[in-house]
Each structure stands twice: as C-alpha cells, then as structure tokens.
VOBA-1610 file (N, C-alpha, C; in pm, whole numbers, padded with zeros to 5 digits, always signed):
BEGIN
Met+09860+01276+09137Met+09840+01416+09101Met+09955+01464+09012Lys+09919+01537+08909Lys+10021+01589+08818Lys+10108+01693+08889Glu+10236+01694+08854Glu+10330+01787+08917Glu+10291+01932+08891Thr+10236+01959+08773Thr+10197+02097+08742Thr+10085+02144+08835Leu+09993+02053+08866Leu+09883+02087+08957Leu+09936+02107+09098Lys+10027+02021+09139Lys+10084+02035+09272Lys+10156+02169+09287Lys+10226+02211+09185Lys+10296+02339+09189Lys+10198+02454+09206Glu+10084+02444+09136Glu+09981+02548+09147Glu+09921+02549+09288Ile+09902+02430+09345Ile+09849+02422+09482Ile+09945+02488+09579Leu+10074+02464+09559Leu+10176+02521+09648Leu+10190+02672+09635Arg+10134+02727+09530Arg+10130+02873+09518Arg+10022+02931+09609Ile+09929+02845+09648Ile+09814+02889+09728Ile+09831+02855+09875Ile+09875+02732+09903Ile+09891+02688+10042Ile+10030+02628+10061Gly+10068+02610+10188Gly+10199+02555+10219Gly+10202+02404+10214Glu+10321+02349+10209Glu+10340+02204+10205Glu+10277+02137+10328Asp+10281+02207+10443Asp+10225+02149+10565Asp+10073+02144+10565Gln+10012+02205+10464Gln+09866+02202+10451Gln+09820+02095+10352Ile+09912+02013+10308Ile+09883+01906+10212Ile+09915+01772+10277Leu+09815+01685+10282Leu+09834+01550+10335Leu+09812+01450+10222Tyr+09882+01338+10230Tyr+09869+01235+10128Tyr+09820+01104+10192Gln+09733+01036+10122Gln+09676+00911+10170Gln+09618+00929+10312Glu+09542+01034+10326Glu+09481+01067+10456Glu+09356+00980+10479Pro+09350+00905+10590Pro+09234+00818+10617Pro+09105+00899+10632Met+09008+00869+10549Met+08881+00941+10558Met+08799+00895+10677Ser+08836+00782+10735Ser+08768+00737+10857Ser+08789+00834+10972Asp+08893+00916+10962Asp+08919+01018+11065Asp+08836+01144+11043His+08764+01149+10932His+08693+01272+10896His+08544+01251+10868Thr+08490+01136+10908Thr+08347+01112+10893Thr+08291+01060+11024Thr+08166+01093+11052Thr+08104+01047+11177Thr+08069+00898+11173Phe+08071+00837+11053Phe+08053+00693+11042Phe+08179+00619+11088Arg+08293+00691+11087Arg+08424+00637+11124Arg+08467+00523+11032Val+08432+00534+10904Val+08479+00439+10804Val+08530+00517+10684Gly+08601+00450+10597Gly+08648+00514+10474Gly+08798+00500+10456Gly+08840+00463+10336Gly+08982+00451+10304Gly+09045+00587+10282Pro+09169+00590+10233Pro+09244+00714+10223Pro+09206+00801+10103Ala+09213+00932+10124Ala+09203+01027+10014Ala+09343+01043+09955Glu+09352+01040+09824Glu+09482+01051+09758Glu+09555+01177+09802Thr+09483+01291+09800Thr+09539+01418+09845Thr+09435+01489+09930Phe+09481+01551+10038Phe+09390+01614+10135Phe+09443+01754+10164Leu+09366+01856+10127Leu+09412+01993+10140Leu+09338+02064+10253Ile+09413+02143+10331Ile+09356+02213+10447Ile+09382+02363+10433Pro+09296+02435+10362Pro+09316+02581+10352Pro+09302+02649+10487His+09377+02758+10506His+09374+02830+10633His+09257+02926+10643Asn+09203+02970+10530Asn+09100+03073+10532Asn+09018+03068+10403Glu+08919+03156+10397Glu+08829+03158+10281Glu+08903+03196+10153Lys+08999+03285+10162Lys+09075+03326+10043Lys+09147+03206+09981Glu+09212+03126+10065Glu+09281+03007+10016Glu+09182+02905+09962Ala+09071+02887+10032Ala+08970+02791+09987Ala+08916+02829+09851Ala+08884+02958+09833Ala+08830+03005+09705Ala+08934+02988+09593Ala+09061+03013+09624Ala+09167+02997+09525Ala+09180+02851+09483Leu+09170+02759+09579Leu+09176+02617+09547Leu+09056+02574+09463Leu+08939+02622+09499Leu+08818+02589+09423Leu+08827+02642+09281Arg+08883+02761+09267Arg+08903+02820+09134Arg+09000+02735+09052Leu+09106+02690+09116Leu+09206+02607+09050Leu+09145+02476+09002Phe+09072+02409+09091Phe+09017+02278+09055Phe+08900+02288+08958Ser+08832+02401+08956Ser+08723+02417+08859Ser+08778+02433+08717Asp+08907+02465+08706Asp+08970+02482+08576Asp+09039+02356+08524Cys+09050+02254+08608Cys+09120+02133+08564Cys+09024+02014+08569Glu+09070+01902+08520Glu+08985+01783+08510Glu+09007+01686+08625Glu+09090+01725+08721Glu+09117+01638+08835Glu+08994+01631+08927Pro+08956+01510+08972Pro+08840+01499+09062Pro+08871+01559+09200Phe+08770+01625+09258Phe+08787+01681+09392Phe+08655+01678+09466Phe+08665+01685+09597Phe+08546+01681+09683Phe+08565+01778+09798Val+08463+01857+09827Val+08470+01953+09936Val+08408+01890+10061Leu+08484+01889+10169Leu+08444+01821+10292Leu+08424+01919+10406Gly+08317+01897+10483Gly+08296+01974+10604Gly+08324+01886+10725Asn+08222+01860+10806Asn+08240+01779+10925Asn+08225+01629+10897Gly+08184+01595+10774Gly+08169+01453+10739Gly+08057+01384+10813Ser+07957+01459+10856Ser+07849+01401+10937Ser+07736+01341+10855Asn+07743+01353+10724Asn+07639+01298+10638Asn+07703+01227+10519Leu+07815+01158+10547Leu+07898+01107+10438Leu+07945+00964+10465Leu+07935+00881+10360Leu+07989+00745+10363Leu+08095+00737+10255Val+08218+00704+10294Val+08330+00697+10201Val+08370+00551+10181Ser+08399+00515+10059Ser+08438+00379+10023Ser+08559+00332+10103Asp+08564+00201+10127Asp+08681+00141+10192Asp+08806+00159+10106Lys+08785+00174+09976Lys+08898+00194+09884Lys+08948+00338+09886Gly+08874+00423+09954Gly+08914+00563+09962Gly+08868+00644+09843Tyr+08935+00755+09821Tyr+08895+00848+09715Tyr+09017+00882+09630Gln+09011+00847+09503Gln+09121+00874+09411Gln+09106+01015+09354Gly+09127+01111+09439Gly+09114+01250+09400Gly+09161+01337+09516Thr+09120+01463+09512Thr+09161+01559+09614Thr+09043+01601+09700Val+09062+01598+09829Val+08962+01647+09924Val+09006+01784+09973Ile+08915+01881+09969Ile+08942+02015+10021Ile+08859+02032+10149Leu+08926+02048+10262Leu+08858+02057+10390Leu+08819+02200+10422Ile+08689+02223+10434Ile+08639+02353+10479Ile+08572+02329+10614Asp+08655+02341+10717Asp+08607+02303+10849Asp+08678+02383+10957Arg+08784+02326+11011Arg+08845+02379+11133Arg+08900+02520+11119Asn+08943+02560+11001Asn+09002+02692+10984Asn+08904+02797+10931Met+08781+02755+10909Met+08679+02847+10856Met+08552+02835+10938Asp+08564+02864+11068Asp+08450+02846+11157Asp+08411+02973+11232Gly+08447+03088+11176Gly+08414+03214+11242Gly+08266+03247+11237Cys+08217+03317+11339Cys+08079+03365+11338Cys+08074+03500+11410Glu+07977+03582+11371Glu+07965+03718+11425Glu+07819+03753+11441Ile+07788+03823+11549Ile+07651+03865+11576Ile+07642+04016+11573Arg+07548+04066+11493Arg+07519+04209+11488Arg+07368+04226+11498Gly+07324+04279+11610Gly+07180+04293+11631Gly+07117+04155+11634Glu+07020+04133+11546Glu+06953+04003+11539Glu+07001+03920+11421Glu+07112+03958+11361Glu+07168+03881+11250Glu+07297+03811+11294Leu+07307+03685+11259Leu+07427+03607+11285Leu+07486+03567+11151Thr+07613+03595+11129Thr+07681+03552+11007Thr+07787+03450+11046Ala+07805+03351+10962Ala+07900+03244+10995Ala+07967+03192+10869Gln+08091+03146+10888Gln+08163+03081+10780Gln+08115+02937+10764Ala+08146+02878+10651Ala+08093+02746+10617Ala+08136+02636+10713Gly+08254+02652+10774Gly+08304+02547+10862Gly+08254+02554+11004Ala+08174+02655+11036Ala+08122+02668+11173Ala+08022+02556+11204Leu+08037+02493+11318Leu+07945+02387+11359Leu+07812+02447+11403Leu+07702+02383+11364Leu+07570+02431+11402Leu+07553+02433+11554Val+07612+02336+11620Val+07603+02331+11767Val+07662+02459+11827Arg+07775+02504+11772Arg+07839+02625+11823Arg+07754+02749+11792Leu+07696+02753+11673Leu+07611+02868+11637Leu+07492+02879+11731Ala+07427+02765+11755Ala+07311+02766+11842Ala+07349+02813+11983Ser+07465+02771+12030Ser+07513+02811+12163Ser+07542+02961+12168Arg+07609+03012+12062Arg+07640+03154+12057Arg+07512+03238+12052Ala+07415+03192+11974Ala+07288+03265+11962Ala+07216+03267+12096Gln+07213+03152+12164Gln+07145+03143+12294Gln+07207+03239+12395Ala+07340+03243+12398Ala+07409+03330+12493Ala+07381+03477+12466Ala+07353+03508+12338Ala+07324+03647+12300Ala+07175+03679+12308Gly+07094+03582+12355Gly+06950+03605+12366Gly+06881+03607+12231Leu+06929+03525+12138Leu+06870+03518+12004Leu+06813+03379+11980Ala+06686+03374+11943Ala+06618+03247+11920Ala+06603+03219+11771Gly+06585+03092+11738Gly+06564+03052+11599Gly+06651+02936+11556Leu+06759+02913+11630Leu+06850+02804+11595Leu+06845+02689+11695Glu+06745+02688+11782Glu+06737+02582+11881Glu+06735+02443+11816Phe+06662+02430+11706Phe+06649+02301+11639Phe+06783+02247+11592Ala+06879+02337+11567Ala+07010+02298+11514Ala+07110+02263+11623Ser+07071+02277+11749Ser+07167+02261+11858Ser+07218+02119+11874Gly+07151+02022+11812Gly+07197+01884+11821Gly+07240+01826+11688Ile+07240+01908+11582Ile+07281+01860+11451Ile+07433+01869+11441Pro+07503+01760+11411Pro+07649+01760+11418Pro+07721+01816+11296Gly+07649+01879+11204Gly+07711+01928+11082Gly+07758+02072+11089Thr+07812+02119+10979Thr+07859+02256+10965Thr+07757+02339+10889Val+07779+02469+10887Val+07693+02560+10811Val+07691+02521+10663Gly+07809+02488+10609Gly+07816+02451+10468Gly+07728+02333+10434Gly+07740+02227+10512Gly+07660+02108+10487Gly+07513+02132+10514Ala+07483+02209+10619Ala+07343+02234+10656Ala+07271+02314+10548Val+07338+02414+10492Val+07277+02493+10385Val+07262+02408+10260Thr+07363+02329+10227Thr+07359+02246+10107Thr+07238+02154+10107Met+07210+02091+10221Met+07101+01994+10226Met+06977+02047+10297Asn+06975+02178+10328Asn+06864+02235+10403Asn+06832+02148+10525Ala+06931+02133+10609Ala+06917+02047+10727Ala+06804+02095+10816Gly+06744+02000+10884Gly+06634+02036+10973Gly+06610+01932+11080Ala+06530+01969+11178Ala+06493+01877+11285Ala+06375+01936+11361Tyr+06289+01848+11409Tyr+06176+01887+11494Tyr+06092+02000+11434Gly+06066+01988+11305Gly+05974+02081+11239Gly+06034+02210+11188Ser+06163+02230+11207Ser+06229+02351+11159Ser+06342+02314+11062Glu+06373+02407+10971Glu+06478+02383+10873Glu+06564+02508+10859Ile+06682+02489+10801Ile+06774+02601+10779Ile+06707+02712+10698Lys+06625+02676+10602Lys+06559+02776+10517Lys+06475+02875+10597Asp+06433+02835+10717Asp+06349+02921+10799Asp+06424+03042+10855Val+06556+03031+10862Val+06634+03138+10925Val+06743+03198+10836Val+06772+03136+10722Val+06877+03189+10633Val+06827+03309+10555Thr+06905+03417+10556Thr+06869+03535+10477Thr+06954+03548+10351Ser+07078+03499+10356Ser+07163+03501+10237Ser+07274+03398+10252Val+07327+03355+10138Val+07433+03254+10137Val+07546+03302+10047Arg+07667+03288+10096Arg+07786+03322+10016Arg+07838+03193+09953Leu+07845+03193+09820Leu+07883+03074+09746Leu+08003+03100+09656Phe+08081+02994+09632Phe+08178+03000+09523Phe+08110+02938+09403Asp+08096+03015+09296Asp+08033+02970+09173Asp+08143+02924+09078Ala+08152+02793+09055Ala+08261+02738+08973Ala+08250+02778+08827Lys+08129+02807+08780Lys+08114+02849+08640Lys+08165+02992+08621Lys+08127+03079+08713Lys+08173+03218+08706Lys+08313+03233+08763Lys+08354+03133+08842Lys+08485+03134+08910Lys+08499+03254+09003Glu+08390+03282+09073Glu+08391+03395+09167Glu+08296+03368+09282Ile+08310+03449+09387Ile+08222+03439+09503Ile+08096+03522+09477Val+07980+03463+09502Val+07853+03532+09480Val+07770+03527+09608Glu+07683+03625+09624Glu+07592+03631+09739Glu+07451+03608+09688Ile+07384+03505+09742Ile+07251+03468+09696Ile+07151+03487+09809Pro+07043+03562+09787Pro+06939+03577+09891Pro+06878+03442+09926Gly+06837+03427+10049Gly+06779+03301+10093Gly+06662+03255+10008Glu+06578+03351+09965Glu+06461+03314+09887Glu+06496+03262+09747Asp+06619+03283+09704Asp+06662+03234+09573Asp+06747+03107+09583Met+06752+03048+09702Met+06836+02929+09721Met+06765+02798+09687His+06640+02808+09640His+06564+02690+09598His+06556+02585+09709Phe+06537+02632+09831Phe+06528+02539+09943Phe+06401+02455+09935Ser+06417+02327+09957Ser+06304+02236+09975Ser+06355+02124+10066Tyr+06278+02019+10082Tyr+06318+01913+10175Tyr+06452+01852+10134Arg+06554+01871+10217Arg+06690+01819+10197Arg+06748+01858+10061His+06717+01980+10020His+06763+02025+09888His+06786+02176+09889Ser+06881+02219+09808Ser+06905+02361+09788Ser+06966+02384+09651Leu+06984+02510+09617Leu+07047+02549+09491Leu+07185+02485+09476Val+07254+02464+09586Val+07390+02407+09582Val+07391+02274+09509Lys+07286+02196+09524Lys+07280+02065+09462Lys+07245+02072+09314Glu+07213+02189+09266Glu+07171+02204+09127Glu+07284+02247+09034Gly+07395+02291+09091Gly+07502+02342+09007Gly+07638+02326+09072Met+07735+02396+09018Met+07873+02384+09067Met+07899+02494+09171Tyr+07837+02474+09289Tyr+07849+02573+09394Tyr+07911+02511+09520Thr+07982+02592+09596Thr+08033+02552+09727Thr+07999+02662+09826Val+07940+02624+09938Val+07902+02721+10041Val+08028+02770+10113Leu+08041+02902+10123Leu+08152+02963+10198Leu+08105+03029+10327Gly+07975+03061+10333Gly+07922+03123+10453Gly+07775+03152+10437Ala+07711+03198+10544Ala+07568+03229+10539Ala+07533+03329+10649Ala+07422+03399+10627Ala+07369+03492+10727Ala+07233+03443+10773Phe+07205+03458+10902Phe+07082+03408+10961Phe+07010+03521+11034Arg+06879+03531+11013Arg+06796+03628+11083Arg+06728+03558+11200Leu+06763+03600+11320Leu+06707+03541+11441Leu+06617+03644+11511His+06569+03614+11630His+06486+03711+11702His+06514+03701+11852Gly+06499+03812+11918Gly+06532+03820+12060Gly+06439+03740+12149Asp+06496+03683+12256Asp+06418+03608+12354Asp+06504+03593+12481Asp+06442+03551+12587Asp+06512+03529+12713Asp+06611+03413+12697Pro+06740+03435+12723Pro+06840+03328+12709Pro+06805+03201+12785Glu+06743+03216+12903Glu+06708+03099+12983Glu+06597+03018+12916Glu+06503+03089+12853Glu+06396+03019+12781Glu+06450+02947+12658Ile+06543+03012+12589Ile+06606+02949+12472Ile+06681+02824+12515Leu+06757+02835+12623Leu+06834+02722+12674Leu+06742+02607+12715Lys+06629+02642+12775Lys+06534+02540+12816Lys+06483+02462+12695Arg+06451+02532+12586Arg+06404+02465+12465Arg+06515+02377+12406Met+06638+02426+12407Met+06750+02349+12355Met+06770+02221+12435Glu+06758+02230+12566Glu+06776+02114+12653Glu+06664+02012+12632Glu+06542+02062+12610Glu+06430+01972+12583Glu+06452+01894+12454Leu+06500+01963+12350Leu+06528+01896+12223Leu+06644+01799+12237Arg+06744+01837+12318Arg+06859+01749+12340Arg+06815+01620+12410Glu+06724+01632+12506Glu+06675+01514+12576Glu+06597+01423+12481Lys+06517+01484+12393Lys+06444+01406+12294Lys+06539+01329+12204Arg+06642+01400+12158Arg+06739+01340+12067Arg+06814+01225+12136Thr+06856+01250+12259Thr+06932+01149+12332Thr+06849+01025+12362Ser+06722+01045+12394Ser+06637+00932+12432Ser+06591+00850+12312Lys+06587+00912+12194Lys+06530+00843+12078Lys+06632+00804+11971Gln+06753+00862+11977Gln+06850+00836+11872Gln+06974+00766+11928Pro+07039+00680+11848Pro+07155+00604+11895Pro+07284+00686+11888Leu+07290+00791+11964Leu+07404+00884+11957Leu+07533+00823+12011Glu+07522+00710+12080Glu+07640+00646+12137Glu+07721+00568+12033Tyr+07667+00554+11911Tyr+07736+00481+11805Tyr+07770+00573+11687Pro+07877+00544+11615Pro+07907+00620+11492Pro+07797+00598+11388Ser+07753+00706+11328Ser+07652+00698+11222Ser+07657+00826+11142Ala+07569+00836+11044Ala+07558+00959+10967Ala+07421+01021+10990Gly+07364+00998+11107Gly+07231+01050+11136Gly+07125+00967+11064Ser+07016+01029+11029Ser+06909+00958+10958Ser+06963+00907+10824Thr+06949+00777+10801Thr+07007+00717+10681Thr+06926+00749+10556Phe+06794+00759+10572Phe+06706+00781+10457Phe+06624+00908+10472Lys+06587+00964+10359Lys+06498+01078+10358Lys+06358+01032+10398Arg+06280+01125+10448Arg+06142+01094+10487Arg+06057+01077+10361Pro+05999+00959+10338Pro+05913+00941+10221Pro+05781+01014+10240Glu+05724+01059+10133Glu+05598+01134+10141Glu+05489+01050+10207Gly+05429+01105+10309Gly+05318+01039+10377Gly+05357+00933+10478Ser+05487+00919+10506Ser+05527+00818+10602Ser+05660+00857+10666Phe+05720+00762+10737Phe+05851+00783+10800Phe+05938+00663+10770Ala+06065+00688+10738Ala+06156+00579+10702Ala+06170+00479+10816Gly+06189+00530+10938Gly+06207+00440+11053Gly+06088+00349+11073Lys+05969+00401+11055Lys+05846+00322+11071Lys+05840+00210+10966Leu+05870+00244+10842Leu+05868+00145+10734Leu+05972+00037+10754Ile+06089+00077+10802Ile+06198-00019+10825Ile+06162-00113+10939Glu+06103-00057+11045Glu+06061-00140+11158Glu+05950-00236+11118Glu+05855-00189+11040Glu+05745-00274+10996Glu+05793-00386+10905Ala+05908-00364+10839Ala+05966-00469+10754Ala+06047-00570+10835Gly+06047-00552+10967Gly+06116-00646+11055Gly+06267-00633+11054Leu+06315-00515+11024Leu+06460-00497+11007Leu+06530-00431+11125Lys+06457-00398+11229Lys+06519-00339+11347Lys+06619-00440+11405Gly+06744-00398+11422Gly+06847-00489+11473Gly+06914-00574+11367Cys+06870-00560+11241Cys+06930-00637+11131Cys+07077-00598+11115Arg+07163-00696+11090Arg+07307-00671+11080Arg+07365-00721+10947Val+07467-00649+10904Val+07555-00696+10798Val+07696-00663+10845Gly+07773-00765+10878Gly+07906-00740+10934Gly+07894-00657+11061Gly+07967-00547+11066Gly+07963-00461+11183Gly+07860-00351+11175Ala+07782-00347+11067Ala+07676-00246+11051Ala+07544-00301+11100Met+07462-00214+11158Met+07335-00261+11214Met+07228-00154+11205Val+07104-00198+11183Val+06990-00108+11195Val+06968-00088+11345Ser+06973+00035+11390Ser+06964+00063+11532Ser+06837+00005+11594Glu+06853-00056+11709Glu+06737-00107+11782Glu+06665+00005+11856Lys+06732+00119+11867Lys+06674+00235+11935Lys+06589+00316+11838His+06634+00328+11713His+06563+00404+11611His+06596+00341+11475Ala+06498+00278+11414Ala+06521+00202+11292Ala+06562+00289+11173Gly+06549+00421+11187Gly+06588+00510+11078Gly+06738+00532+11071Phe+06813+00475+11166Phe+06957+00493+11172Phe+07029+00361+11142Val+07119+00364+11046Val+07216+00256+11029Val+07340+00299+11105Ile+07388+00215+11195Ile+07500+00252+11281Ile+07621+00162+11257Asn+07736+00215+11290Asn+07860+00137+11291Asn+07870+00076+11429Glu+07811-00042+11444Glu+07797-00102+11577Glu+07925-00172+11624Asp+08000-00228+11528Asp+08120-00303+11568Asp+08221-00309+11454His+08299-00202+11441His+08406-00195+11340His+08354-00227+11199Ala+08245-00167+11163Ala+08187-00188+11030Ala+08277-00132+10922Thr+08264-00186+10803Thr+08329-00131+10685Thr+08224-00055+10605Ala+08269+00025+10511Ala+08174+00095+10424Ala+08093-00006+10344Gln+08157-00118+10308Gln+08086-00221+10233Gln+07975-00285+10316Asp+08001-00304+10446Asp+07895-00353+10535Asp+07776-00258+10533Ile+07806-00130+10544Ile+07700-00029+10554Ile+07620-00019+10425Ile+07688-00015+10310Ile+07615-00001+10184Ile+07534-00127+10154Thr+07587-00244+10193Thr+07513-00369+10172Thr+07386-00369+10256Leu+07396-00319+10379Leu+07279-00311+10466Leu+07178-00210+10412Ile+07225-00098+10362Ile+07137+00002+10303Ile+07060-00057+10185Arg+07130-00132+10100Arg+07064-00197+09985Arg+06958-00295+10032Lys+06992-00372+10135Lys+06898-00471+10187Lys+06773-00405+10243Ile+06792-00296+10315Ile+06677-00222+10371Ile+06587-00173+10258Arg+06647-00111+10157Arg+06567-00057+10046Arg+06486-00166+09978Glu+06552-00279+09953Glu+06485-00390+09884Glu+06369-00444+09965Gln+06389-00469+10094Gln+06286-00532+10174Gln+06172-00436+10206Val+06204-00308+10227Val+06098-00210+10249Val+06014-00195+10121Tyr+06080-00194+10007Tyr+06007-00182+09880Tyr+05917-00303+09856Glu+05968-00422+09885Glu+05889-00545+09867Glu+05764-00543+09953Arg+05777-00487+10074Arg+05665-00488+10168Arg+05567-00373+10145Ser+05621-00253+10113Ser+05535-00135+10109Ser+05520-00072+09971Gly+05609-00106+09879Gly+05607-00042+09748Gly+05673+00095+09749Ile+05734+00130+09860Ile+05802+00259+09873Ile+05953+00237+09866Leu+06017+00306+09772Leu+06162+00295+09757Leu+06228+00408+09834Leu+06293+00374+09942Leu+06357+00474+10027Leu+06477+00537+09956Glu+06489+00668+09971Glu+06600+00741+09911Glu+06701+00778+10020Pro+06826+00738+10003Pro+06926+00768+10107Pro+06943+00918+10128Glu+06958+00957+10253Glu+06992+01095+10287Glu+07143+01110+10294Val+07210+00999+10318Val+07356+00997+10329Val+07421+01014+10192Cys+07522+01101+10184Cys+07599+01118+10061Cys+07704+01008+10055Met+07735+00963+09934Met+07829+00853+09918Met+07944+00893+09826Leu+08064+00859+09867Leu+08184+00895+09794Leu+08263+00768+09764Gly+08260+00728+09636Gly+08328+00606+09596Gly+08246+00530+09493Glu+08310+00484+09388Glu+08238+00419+09278Glu+08170+00291+09320Asp+08221+00221+09421Asp+08163+00093+09462Asp+08049+00111+09560Leu+08006+00233+09586Leu+07898+00259+09680Leu+07766+00288+09611Thr+07756+00255+09484Thr+07632+00279+09410Thr+07521+00187+09459Leu+07397+00235+09449Leu+07284+00156+09491Leu+07228+00072+09377
//
C-alpha cells in the first residue's frame, strides 16, 4: 500500500483498526483463504462510508466483507484491502412493524429480535448465517421466501456519486440471487424491513420447524458456504449432482456432502484449491450428463479461482 493512501486511511480510522496480512480463513465460513494484504475495521457507518469514498477515488483494489458466509478466498490471499462491515455495524431498531438494521447485523439476530417483538416475516432467515449487507446484495432466501419479500428500502453507498443514497425496495432490481448492488458500484450500509404482527410463540414454532428441516437436511456440522450452486431453471443443483454420481466425491479435503449434494464442504482441512477444483469437476460432469451448466452461488476472491 502506498504511504499516501495509508496516511489518508489514518485520518479516518486508528492504527489499531488496521491489520496486515490478516488470514482470511478466520473470516469465512469455509475456513480457508490466505492473508489479506490490508484489513480495515471501521467502528461505525461514518468511518465505513469515508473509507469507501477514499477507495472509490483511487486505483487500489479493495473488497467489502461481511460475515464471509458466501465467500471462497484464494490460498494466496488477497493483494488488496479488505474493509470489514460486520461486528461494529450490527445495530437494529424496531418501530411499530418496521425493523431497520445496519449492514453488519446477522440475519439470525434480526429474526430473533423480530420474533421477540411479535413480528413475523423473517422466519425464513433465522438459519441463514449471513449479514443484512450480504443478504440484500444477493437477495438471500430459503424455503420459498426471499429478502425482497420484506425489504422496503436499502441504504447504499454509491461510489459514482460518492454519497449515501436511499433506494426503495421496488427499485432494487431484486430477482433470484440478484439485486441492484450487483449492477453497479454500490455497498449496502443498511436496510428497512416491513413485517407484520403475530403471536411470538407461533413465530417461534415456525422458526424451530425450519431449523429442524435445515439441521436434518444440511451438513451444518462442516465448514461450507451454504449452497454451492444456484438453482438451475426447472431443476435443483443437488439433484443433478447426485444423479451424476458425485455425492461423496472428494478432492483433497473438500467433499460433496453425503447429506446434501448441493453443498461442497471443507471435510478435512481443505484448501481453496481443493474446493475450486471440486467445483470445476462438478460443473463438468453435471454438464456432460445433463447439458446444464451449473452457476456457482459462492463468490470467489482471487485470480486463481476462475472457472
């Protein structure tokens, strides 16, 4: 990193908020990934926006990180700057039937807060391990519901305008695992959700039922990034992978889950290279058998992780 850039960063955050050669394996649910050259931890939204403004003006590579629950990072790490929007930006507030949350708030926590307040609508998110920022970016969903169903507005940092903007939910271009965020230079800073009143015990019952489904069908006991592939039109990734005879298939420490073929798991000290090699193998063999080319749902960070 250039000294001039470091000086500008230090005008925004303290030296103790800057880490060097930080292992990304500590920040992803896959538990793999080499070091990030520079790792910044803003204390609040003001600092985060200032850092985003700074990096949008320079040519240095940077990546905004949440909970790392949908991310595969190269074993070589990341030769750039990671900005963490997570632990220090997880506030949420309930007013009537509206819940507002910062980008770093975990969906599990939001669902719990809503349930305790007798507000329904986020039950589907109670088992998703991501943050609001990541969930809005990819329109996360489960069991027939998606973030788009409950989002009323999103607060974004617009890198082109270099300012914070508020976008109504209907203008977020939500579709399957897609949003406006993926179309431009935007970073989610927060969102508002419209929920509806219900008996807290009934809400909790639905959450527990979904949790039991998730636990019984998904390999939650192993590090992974959740569903590895997007759902292909007219079929299911797990079904296609199983039909290709790949359930239990291994590359190094990476394995196609025997519990749910739609999950590639870190079964035994896998490397990112093990995982990406297995992903490539799955895509090739499923395509040979079905003519369907599976599209990864997992985001990849690192030049050697190309498909």
